[in-house]
N, C-alpha and C positions, 0 to 999 in steps of 0.2 A: 401424738407423743415425738419431740425434736431434741438433738442434742443442740445444745445451746451455749459449749466450750467442748475445743476438741487440741489436746496438750501434746499428743505424739505422731508428730508428721514431721515428714525428713525431707533432705534438701540437697542440692549440688555439691552442699558441703563436707556430706558423705556418701550415701550411695544412691539420692534421690536421685530424680531428672527434673526436676524443675527448680525456680531460684527461690527463696525467701518472699519475694513479691508474689509470684507465681500462685505460691501456696495461701498468701493472703488475699490477693485476687480471687480463689475459691471461695474461701472461708468467705467472703462480704456476700459473693453471689450468693451462699448456703443461708446466709442471715444467720451465722453464727454472732456472738456476744464477744466471744474469745479465741484467738488463734493461737497456738505455741508451738515453736520451731525445737526439734528436740533430736537434734542426728546424734551420732553412734559417739561416744567420747575416744580419748587415743590410744584406749587399751584392745579396744579390735582393731587385727593387726591387717583384716582387709581392708575396711569400711571406717575406719575411725577418721576423725576430723585430724587437721595438720596442729603442728604446734603454733598456737598464737592467735586458732581460728575464734575461737568465740571474743577476741576481744574485737576483730572486723563484726563477727555477726550482732556482736551488740550495736555495734556504732551502725551497723545497716538497719536493725532493727526500730532506734530510736529514731532516726530519718525518716523511714517508711513510716511509724508513728504520726509526725506530722502530716504526713500525705495521705495515711487512712483513718481520718479521727472515730469515725464509727463503728470501730472494732480496736478491742484492747491485744495487743500484739505484743505475744512474752517469749521469752529465751528461755528453754530450758535446754535440758542433753538428756540420752539414753546411755546412763554410765553402763559398764560393764562390771559384773560380779568375780573378782578374778582368780579367787581361791576360797578355802574351807573356812580359811578365818572371816571371810566377807570381805576383803579388802575391795575397794573401789576406783579407779579411772580418775577421779575430781579433787581437787587438791581445795584447799582453803583459799587460793587465790582464783580459780574457778568459780568458788560459790561467791562471790561478790560480783561477777557478771552476772550471776542467774537467776532467772526468778522459781526456778524449783529444779530438783532433781528426780529425775525417772530411773530407774535401775531394774537389769534385768542379767540374765544368763546368757551367752549366747556361745556356740561353738568357735566364734573366732577371736576369743579375747587371748590376751598374751598370759598365762599363768602368773603368779604373784610371787611364788617360787615355785620353779621349773619340778624338782622331783615332789614335792608335797602337791602341789594342785594340778600336772596335767594328766595324772588319772581320773579327774572328774570327766574331761574331756575323754579320754579312752573308753572307760567305762559307759560312757551318753552316747557314744559310735557304737561301739560293741553291741548294747541293747537296742540301740537303732535297728544295726542291721541282722542282728540275729532272737532278739526277744528271752535273749539267755541272761542280761544281769540288772535283770529291773532291780532288784533287790537292793545292790550294792549301788548300781547308780540313784537309787531314791534315796537312799542314807547319806551319800557325797553332794548332791544336789539340798536335801531336806539341809542341812551342815550347815554349807555357804550361804544360802538363803538367810536362814533365822540368824545366823551370825552378823550378816550383812541390814540387817533390819534391826538389829539389836546394840548396834556399835554405831551405825549412820543416820543422820539424817535424812530416808529415803520420804517422796512424796509420792509415788507409785511405783508398785511392783511390776511391772510388765510382762505380757503375758504368760504368766506362771504357768508350767506345764507344757510348755510349749517344745521347749528345747531337752525336755528330760524330766523324769518322772519327780514325784514331788509326794511327801506327806502334808499332804493338802490341810489338812486340819494342824497341824501343826504350825503349817507359815501361816494360816487365817490369824491363829491366836496371836503369834508374832506382831502378826501386822495390827489387830486389833491393838494390843499392847502400846505398840508403837504410835499408832494413828495414821498408819500407812493406806493408803488405798489400794483394793486389788486392780489392774486394768482388766476389762472385759473386752480383748482384741477383737476387731473386726474383722482382720486380715487373717491370724492364727489358727481362730475358732478354738481360743483356750483365754479364760478358762473356757471347760465345755460345760456341758448341763450337769453332768455328773459331778465336777468339779464344784460347781455353784452351789449346788446342792448342799456339800459339803461344808462349805464354806458358811453358808447362812446357817448353819447351827453355829455359829460365832456373832459377833458384835459388831465384824469388821464393815467398814462402807467402802464401794466399790464405786468405780469411774470405766466407763467406754471412752475408748481411744481408737482411730480407724488407723494409726501406725502406715500412714499415705508415703506410700517413695513415689508416685506422679498427682500431681496438684489436684486433677480428678477426683482421687481419692479422699479429698480433703473435707471430712464432717460426713463422709460414710458411716453409717452405723446401723442400717438394716440389718443383719445377721446377728449383731451383738443384741440388739433390743430381740429380737424374735428367742435367743436364748433367754434373755431373762424373763420376759413373760411365758415362756414353757415352763420355767421353773418354778413360775410364783413369785418371782423376787421382789420386795416391797419397791415401789420405786424411788423412795424416798431415799431408799439407800444408795440409789446409785447419784452422784452429786452433780452429775454434768445432763441431766434430764429435766427438761420441763415438760410438763401434763397442758401440753395445747394444740390445738390442729396444727397441721401445717399449712 
C-alpha cells in the first residue's frame, strides 16, 4: 500500500524548513501523484503566512508545474479555527487562489473575538498542564469545530484531537454531513486508534497527511497507516491510499 497524494506539507512560507520546490522534489522521488502545499493561514500569530503570500505561492506553483509535469502540484492552506462560531482566517479572495482548504485548531491562532474566544486557548492549555479541565475544553473545542464545518467549505479537518479534546462522534457526524475528510496525521498521532474507532461508527471518510515540516517527511505515512491497519479501517475509506506494492 502506498500514499498517492499528500496534501498537508509546510514550507518556509510558514514554519517549514524547505522551499516549495524542495517538497515537490521529495514528492517526485517518493512517487506521489499529487503534492499539496498548505502553510498556516495568517491568523496564526507565530507561523502564519504573510499578507499577500498566497499570490506569490500561486505564481511559484504554476511555474513549478511546468517544470515538473510528472506530478500535480496544488496550493492549499491550513486555515485556523478562530473561535466558538467556527470562524476561519480564509477570505473569499483567498479561495480564488486555492485548490483546497485544510483547517484545524492551533494554540497560536488569534481569537476571533478576544473575550469570547480566548477561553478556548486557556482551557486547552490548563487541561494540558493539569488534566483537570477536560470537560470544559472538550465542549468549547467541539462547538468551535462543528460550527466551522457547518459554516465553511472545509475539505480536510487536520489532526482532530491533537491540540485539545473533542467529542469525536459529534465531529465525525458533522464531517460526514458536510463531506469533510478527517485527517489521520502521520506526525501528531491523531486521529488515535481510539478516535478512529469512534469515527468509524459514522460514514465519514479519511485522508492521511504527513504534516511535513521538512522536505524529507513529505509523503511519509507509515505510522498513520499502521493505525489504520490496527483498527481495521476499510482502506477504501482512506481516499489517498492505493493498494499495490511499494
